[in-house]
C-alpha positions as CSV (number, residue, x, y, z in Angstrom):
1,M,0.0,-0.1,-0.1
2,R,3.0,2.3,0.5
3,W,4.0,2.4,-3.0
4,S,0.5,3.6,-4.4
5,V,0.5,6.6,-2.2
6,R,4.2,7.4,-3.2
7,C,3.2,7.0,-6.9
8,A,0.1,9.2,-6.8
9,A,2.1,12.1,-4.9
10,V,4.7,11.9,-7.3
11,R,2.5,11.8,-10.3
12,M,0.6,14.9,-9.0
13,S,3.9,16.8,-8.0
14,T,5.7,16.4,-11.5
15,S,4.7,17.6,-14.9
16,T,7.0,16.2,-17.4
17,F,6.9,13.0,-19.4
18,N,10.3,11.4,-18.2
19,V,9.9,12.1,-14.4
20,W,6.5,10.5,-15.0
21,I,7.9,7.5,-16.5
22,T,10.5,7.3,-13.8
23,S,7.8,7.3,-11.2
24,I,5.8,4.6,-12.8
25,E,9.2,2.5,-12.9
26,D,9.8,3.1,-9.3
27,C,6.1,2.2,-8.5
28,F,5.9,-0.9,-10.1
29,A,9.4,-2.0,-10.3
30,V,8.9,-3.8,-13.8
31,S,10.8,-3.5,-16.9
32,I,7.9,-3.4,-19.0
33,V,7.9,0.5,-19.1
34,S,11.6,0.9,-19.5
35,E,11.5,-1.3,-22.4
36,F,8.7,0.4,-24.0
37,K,10.3,3.6,-23.6
38,E,13.6,2.0,-25.2
39,F,11.5,0.7,-28.1
40,A,9.6,4.1,-28.7
41,L,13.2,6.1,-28.6
42,K,14.8,3.8,-31.1
43,G,16.1,5.2,-34.2
44,S,14.5,2.5,-36.2
45,L,10.9,3.3,-35.0
46,V,11.4,7.0,-35.9
47,D,12.9,5.9,-39.4
48,M,9.6,4.1,-40.0
49,A,7.6,6.8,-39.0
50,V,9.3,9.2,-41.3
51,G,9.0,6.6,-44.1
52,I,5.3,6.3,-43.6
53,V,4.8,10.1,-43.8
54,I,6.8,10.5,-46.8
55,G,5.1,7.6,-48.3
56,A,1.7,8.9,-47.8
57,A,2.8,12.1,-49.5
58,I,4.2,10.2,-52.2
59,S,1.0,8.5,-52.7
60,Q,-1.0,11.5,-52.9
61,M,1.3,13.1,-55.2
62,V,1.3,9.9,-57.8
63,G,-2.3,9.8,-57.2
64,A,-2.9,13.4,-58.5
65,L,-0.4,12.8,-61.3
66,V,-2.2,9.6,-62.5
67,D,-5.7,11.0,-62.1
68,S,-5.2,14.6,-63.5
69,V,-2.3,13.7,-66.2
70,I,-1.5,10.3,-67.1
71,M,-5.0,8.9,-67.4
72,P,-6.7,11.7,-69.7
73,I,-3.2,11.7,-72.0
74,V,-3.7,7.5,-72.2
75,G,-7.8,8.3,-72.5
76,I,-6.9,10.7,-75.7
77,F,-4.8,7.9,-77.2
78,L,-7.5,5.3,-76.9
79,G,-10.1,7.4,-78.4
80,G,-11.2,9.6,-75.4
81,I,-12.0,7.0,-72.8
82,D,-12.3,8.2,-69.4
83,F,-11.0,5.1,-67.3
84,S,-12.6,6.3,-64.0
85,S,-16.1,5.8,-65.5
86,L,-15.1,2.3,-67.1
87,A,-17.6,-0.2,-65.5
88,Y,-19.4,-3.5,-66.4
89,S,-22.9,-4.0,-65.4
90,V,-24.3,-7.2,-64.5
91,G,-27.7,-6.8,-63.5
92,D,-27.8,-4.3,-60.6
93,A,-23.9,-5.0,-59.7
94,N,-21.5,-2.3,-61.4
95,I,-18.0,-3.6,-61.7
96,G,-15.8,-0.6,-62.1
97,Y,-12.8,-2.1,-63.7
98,G,-11.7,1.6,-64.7
99,A,-11.0,2.5,-61.3
100,F,-8.9,-0.7,-60.9
101,I,-6.9,0.1,-64.0
102,Q,-5.9,3.7,-62.4
103,A,-5.2,2.1,-59.4
104,M,-2.6,-0.4,-60.7
105,I,-1.1,2.5,-62.7
106,N,-0.7,4.1,-59.4
107,F,0.9,1.1,-57.9
108,L,3.6,1.0,-60.4
109,I,4.5,4.5,-60.5
110,I,4.8,4.3,-56.6
111,A,6.5,1.1,-56.7
112,F,9.0,2.6,-59.5
113,V,9.5,5.6,-57.5
114,I,10.3,3.9,-54.2
115,F,12.7,1.7,-56.3
116,M,14.8,4.6,-57.5
117,I,15.1,6.2,-54.1
118,L,16.2,2.8,-52.5
119,K,18.4,2.6,-55.6
120,A,20.0,5.9,-54.8
121,I,20.4,5.1,-51.1
122,N,22.3,2.0,-51.6
123,K,24.2,3.6,-54.2
124,M,25.4,6.6,-51.4
125,R,25.8,3.6,-48.9
126,A,28.1,1.7,-51.1
127,A,30.1,5.1,-51.8
128,A,30.4,5.6,-48.2
129,G,31.5,1.9,-47.7
130,A,34.3,2.3,-50.3
131,E,35.6,5.6,-48.9
132,A,35.7,3.7,-45.6
133,E,37.7,0.6,-47.0
134,E,40.1,2.9,-48.6
135,E,41.5,4.2,-45.4
136,P,43.8,1.9,-44.1
137,E,43.9,1.8,-40.3
138,E,47.4,2.6,-38.5
139,V,48.7,-0.4,-36.7
140,A,50.3,0.8,-33.3
141,A,54.0,0.5,-33.2
142,D,53.8,-2.0,-30.5
143,V,51.5,-4.3,-32.6
144,E,53.5,-3.9,-35.4
145,L,56.7,-5.0,-33.5
146,L,55.0,-8.1,-32.1
147,T,53.6,-9.2,-35.6
148,E,57.2,-8.7,-37.1
149,I,58.3,-10.9,-34.1
150,R,55.9,-13.6,-34.8
151,D,56.7,-13.8,-38.5
152,L,60.4,-14.1,-37.6
153,L,59.7,-16.9,-35.1
154,K,57.5,-18.3,-37.8
155,Q,60.6,-18.5,-40.2
156,R,62.4,-20.5,-37.9
C-alpha cells in the first residue's frame, strides 16, 4: 500500500513525461515501462514513422499525377476513354474496372519511385563504404613489432 501513495504523490507533483515514466518504473518495479521507453525512442521506429509519412505524401502526389495528367492522356490516345467511368454492369451490380486500372497504374508508379529512391540510397551507402575501405587503419607500433617477431619465429 505504501508504493501506491508514493506514486500518486509523485504523479501529482510532476509535470514532465520523463519524471512521470520514472515514477511509474519506481512504483511498479517492472521492466515493461523501460522496455517500452527504449522501443519508442529507438531510431528504427522514428525512421519507420518518417518513411510512412513520406510514403503517404508520395502516394498523394502520384495519385494526383495519374488522375489529372496520365490517365487523361492515355484516354485521348485510346479514343477519348475516361478510365474512371469504365464499368461493366451485371444486373444491378456495377463492376468498376476502370478504377482498378487507375489503381494499378498508381501502384506501378509508386513502386518505381520507391525503387529509384532505394537505388539512390544503396548507391550512397556503397560509396560511403568504399571510402571507409580505402582508408587503411594505422597499426600501433607495438602491434607492428609483435607481428614482426611472430613472423620471424614462424620462419625458424
